[in-house]
N, C-alpha and C positions, 0 to 999 in steps of 0.2 A: 490595448486591446490586441488580442492575438490575431495573427493573419489568418483569414478564412481559408487559406489553402493548406496551411499546416500549423494550427493553433498549438499543437502539443509541443512544438519547438520554439515557440515564442518565449521571450524573457519573462521569468516569473514576476519581475518587478512591475510589468504591465498590469497585473491584476490588483495592484494597490498594496500598500505596505503591510497592513495587518493580515491580509490574506496570503501574502508572500511569506510572513513568518509562520502562519498555520500550515502552509504547503511545505516549508523547510522542515518544520517538525515532523510532519507525516512522512516525508521522504526519510528523514533520519530514523524514525520508529520503525518504518518498514524495511529499509535496507541498509542502514549503516550511518556513517557520518560520525566524526569524533564527538564525544560528549565533553562539555566544558566543566561538568560537575566533578569535583575531587572526592566526594564522600565515598566511602568504601562500597556501600551498597550500590551506588550508581557505577562504580568502576567495575564491580562484579557483573552487573547486568549488561554494561557495555561490551566487556570482553566475551561474555557468554553469547551475546547476539552476533559479535563478529565472527566468532568460531562457528556458531550455528549457520550463518549464511555462507560461509566458506565450504563448510563440509556438511554436518547434519546435527541433530540434537544429540544423538547417541555416540557421537564421535569424540566427545571431550568428557573429562572426569572433573571432580572438584579439585583434584591436585594439579590438573592442567590450569585450571583458573588461579589457584594459589600460586603456582610458579610463574604465571604470566603477570600477575599483579605485584607479587612480591610479599604476600601475606601468608599466615598460617591457614591450613584447611579448616581449622576450627572456626575461624573468622567467617568463613562462608557459611558454615553450618549455623552460625549465630544469626545471620540474616535470612538464610534459605535453609531450613532444616532438612529438606529433601530436595533432590533434583527436579522432582515434580513441582515443588513450590517455586523454584526458580523459573521453570518453564511457564507456569501459570502467570507469574509476575510479568514475564516477558510479553506474554500475549495481552495481559490487561494494560500494559503500557502502550502498546500499539492501539488498542481500543480506545483509550484516553485521547491519544493523538488524533485518531479518526473523528472522535465527537467533537474535538475542538475545531478541526477542519470544516466539519459540517455546520457547526454553530456560526463560525465566522462568516461563511457563505450565506447563510440564512439571515443573520443580523445586518449584514451589508446589502441584503435584497438583491443579490446577484440573480439574473434570469437564468432559466434551465440550461440554455446553450453554454453560458459561461461557467456554470458548475461542472458540466460534463467536461468542458475543456480543461478545467482545473484538475479534475480527476485524471485526465489523460496526461496532463503536465507532471502530476505527481508520479505517475507510473514511469513516465519518461525519464524523470530524475533518478530512478533507481539504476538506469544503465550507466550512470557516471560513477557508480561504485565498482567498476571493473569486474572482477570475476565473482563477485558476490551474487547470491540468488535472492529473489524476493522472498520475504518470510511467508507469504501465502503459498509460494511454489514448494519451498523446502518443507514445511510442515505438512502440506497436503500430500506430498510424495511419500512421507513416512507416517502418515496418519494412524494406520492400523497398529504401528509400534509404539505410539505415544502413550504415556501414562493416562489413565481414565480421566482425570480432572483436566488434564491438557486437551484431551479430545473434546471434552464438553466446552471449555472456553474457547477452543479454536472454532468449533461448529457455531458458536454464539457470535463470534467475530465475523465469520463468513456470512451469516444470516443478516447481521447488522449492515454490512456492506451492501449485500443484495437489496435490501429493503430501502436503503438510502438511494442506491442507483435507480430502483424501480420508481421511487417517487419523483426523482429528477426526470425521468423519461415520461412518466405519465403527466407531469406538469408541462413538459414541453410539448407534448401532443395536444393537450388541451389549449395551449396558446398558438398552435399552429406552426411550430418551428421544427417539430420532429414528426416523422410518419414511419409507422411500422404495423405489420399486420396482426401480430399476436397481442398477447396481454403485456403490461409493463414488467411483470415477473419474468415472463419468458424472454423478453428483450434484454432485460438486466443480466440474465444468464448468458445470453449470446455475446453481449458486450464484455462482460468480466472474463468469461472463458477465453474470448478471442485475444483480449489484451494480455492475459496470462500466457497464451501460447505465443503470442508476438515477442513478448519479453524473453522467453526461453530461447527462441530462435534467434533473435537479434544478439543475445548475449553469447550463445554458443557459436555463432557464426563470425562474431566480432563485427557485425555490421549494423549499428544502431539505426541506420536509415531505413532498415526493413521494419522496424517498429513504427517509424513515422509513415511509411507506406500503408501499414495496416490500418493505423488510426485514421489517416485520410480516407481509406475506403470505407471504414465504419461511419465516418461522418457524412460522406456522400450518400451512404445507404440510408441514414437516418434523416437527411435533410428533406424537409417538406417541399414538395413541388407546388409552384403557384397554380391555382385552378385555371383551367383552359377557358379562354374567352373572356 
């Protein structure tokens, strides 16, 4: 069970084996981590994500991927006829990992506060990827320049994350563990945007503890106070 003072930095193993696996998969999908798969399609996706998170979606070509993997460019076109197809596949992969993460938390009947802590823990795990950027941040920054289908897929991914977070917050307020003045949707926007900003600041400054401080402040803000008397 995570420490109440800084649950985001608690060991992932404390959440249980299956949840730890789901968290690790989501961290890998969002921010990196080597893939064990040797199949060409998986190698292409992994290298594309690695370059994306170090630079941007428009900063690499299929030739860069072919050179990095050691295959012909035609092999990449076989799996992903266009770069837009590749980008959509990357976003869909992240969405699938997010769904597995949410399902695992639901099926193990984790209370709302533990689900929120798991979300913070996943975001904190992205800082271990060094100079990489969270995929939400990098794609959001170049959203207007993304191909149309990628824009749609990314918007759907963001909406899914917001809805999940809003449900967690709403359930927590119903159970008396969270307190906030606005609607769950409004609070979810506050939480997610604050976490994204904290990630960028912590990464740019090379002070991950700044992320921990922001999360602690968010948790203190959300924590329901016992009724007087």
